[in-house]
N, C-alpha and C positions, 0 to 999 in steps of 0.2 A: 504494499500499499504506499503510495506517494505521500511524503510529509508535506503538510500545508506550509506555504511560505509565510514569513512574518508579515509581509504586506497584506496578504490574503486574509490572515487573522484579524489584522486591523479593520479591513473593510467588512469583515463578518461581524465583529464585536461592536464596532462604533455604533450601529444602528440601535443595538440593544441598550447601550449607555444613553443615547439620545432619547429613546423612549422612556427609560427609567426617570431621567431628568424631568421630562414632561409630565409624566404620571405623578411624580412626587412633588411637583411644583418647586424644584430646587432653584434658588436664585443665587447670583454671584456678586462678590466672592463668598465662598463658604467660610464664615468666620470661625466656627467651631464644629468640626466634623464629628466629634464624639457626642456633642449635644444633639446635632441633627439626626445621626443614626439612632440614638436612643429614642428620639421622638417618633422614629419610623418603626419602633418595636423591637429593636436589637438591644441586647444586654451586654454592656461593654465594660471590661476591666482592663486598666493600664497599670503595669508595674514593671519593675526590673526583672530581667531574665538573661540567661546566657545569650551572648551577642549573636550566635548563629541561629537564633530563633527570632523570626520577624513577627510572627503572631500565629494564631490558630483560630479555627472556627469549630464550634460544637453545638449540635442541636440537642437539647434535652427535653423531650416531649414536644411541646409546641413553642418552646423558648429557644431562639437562636442566640448563642453566646459567642462573644468575639474577645479574644485577648490580644493585647498589643504590648510590645516591649519598649519600655521607656528608656532603655540603654541606647536606643537609636534616636536620631535627631527628630525634632517635633514634626518637621516636614515628612520624614519617612513614616512616622507614627500615623499621620493622617492618610498617607498612601495605604498603610497597612490595614487600616480600618475599612476602607473601600475595597481593598483587595479581598478581605474576608467576606464582606457583604456579597461580592460576586459569587463566591463559593456557595452561600446560601441561595442566592438568586438562581444559580444554575443547578441546584440540587445535588451538589458534590458531597462526598462522604465527609464525615468529621475528620480533621487532620491538621498537622502542622504545616505552615507555609514556609517554603525556602525560596526566596527570590532568585537564587542561583539555579533553581531547578529547571530543566529543560522540557518538562512535560507540557503538553498542549494546555491542560487546565491552568497551570500557573502563568503560562503566557496570556491566556485569555483574561485571567484575573488582573494581571499587571496592566494590560491595555484598558480594561474596563475602569480600573481605579484612576488611571491617567485622564481618560475621557470624562469621567465624573468631575474630578477636581478642577480640570481645565479643558473645557470643551473646545472644538475647533472654532466655534463662533466667538469665544472669548479670546482665544490665542490670536486671531486675525485683528483684533482691535489694537494689537501691539505691533503689527507688521511694519509700519512706517517708522516707529521707534527703533525696531530691530535693525532696519536698514541703515539708520544713522549711528547707532550705538549699541551693538549687539550684546556684549557682556553685561553692560549696565542694565539693558532692557530685561535680560533673562534673570538677573538678581532682583530687579523690581517686580517682575512677574511672580518669582519665587515668594517674596514677602507678601505680595498682594493676595495671592491665592493660597497662601500657607502650605507650600510644597517645597521640596528640596530644589536646589539649583539644577541638579541633574534631571529631575522630573520635569522641570520647566523647559529644559533644553530638549528632552525627549519629545515632549508634546509639540514644540515647535517644528521638529523634524517630522513627526508623524503627520502633522497637518500640512506639510509640504512647503513650509515657510522658509526653512533652511535645508541645505542638502546634508547628506550623511557625513561627508568629510568635515563639514563645519560643526556638526553635532559632536563628532569624535574630538575635535580640538576643544570644544566647550566642556566636554566630560572630563578633561584633564584637571579642571578646576576643583572637581569633586573628590579628587584623590586625597588621601590622608596627608601626604607630604605637602600638599598645597592648601591645606586648611587655613593658614594664616593669611595667604594671599586672598583667598576667597572672603575672609572676614574683613579684609581691607576694602574690597570692592563694595561690600554691604555699607561699611562705615562711611566711605567716600560719597555714597549715594544717600546718606542719612537714613539708612534702613536699620531695622531691628535685626540683630543676628539670632534671635531666639529660635527661628525656624531651622537654623543649621546646627543647633546644639541639642544634645539629649536633655531630657527633663528629669530623669532619674526619680520620678515620683510614683506614687500609687493613687489612682483614681478609680472610683467605682461609679458608674452611671447612676443618675437619680432614680431610675426605674427599679434598679436592684436594691438600692437603699430603702426605697418605698415598700418593697416586698418584705425586706428584713424588718423594718419598723412595724408593718402590719402584723407580721408573724410574732414579733415580740409582744406587741400589745394585746394580741389574742391568745397568748401563752402557748403558741405553737413552737416557740423556740426560746433560748435563754440569751442573756447578755454575754455569757461565757462562751456559748457556741458562736455568736457573731464575732467576738474578739478572736477566738481561735481561727475562724475562717479568714479573717483579715491578716492574721499572722502567717497562715499557710500561703496566702497569695504573696506576701512580702518575702518569704524565703525562696521563692522561685528562682532568685538570683544566685543561689548557692550552687556553684558548679561542682 
């Protein structure tokens, strides 16, 4: 069986993302992906975990749970959230997501997440800016849409605004050894660097907290159980 090309996967997945955006009434920029996703019925936990883990999706009964690693940058965390939403949307099995995986399911989820966070229609608003100052524009897009520098560059390439060679040149800025140079670009453009740094925190979406509170008030659980649950989440980082 012939393997589908990356370009063909983009063309196949993009309409699903566009339909999802329209159906859910998503407006741009998305200021808080965790809040938006929880309002759509997903239960989200963010905490530190081993760096080789981006996140995972798990469905328990009718409840779709998403875990995201806060040892990664905030931009990547937002990407991971929508990556996991796709696994639920596409009825994939529960499991851990590895962005380095070459499976078609992971490729689909990666494309879907990018198209949700920065649709073509939004990317083209920056086309003239990119033509005059490409690197600065990619950094500005990154901060505005709360995505990583590399994700903004990927979307510009996928939308056909820049070519692949230009994208590869831009991707060098996202390498660990170039982190200081990337920070300087953001600072020179008077942009917050928060999106390109890890948050290292633990967050539990409000809908989970509401369930825990309701169960506590109705004596279905105890304060000790809830505290133990939070402690178990926080020790995920122990390798």
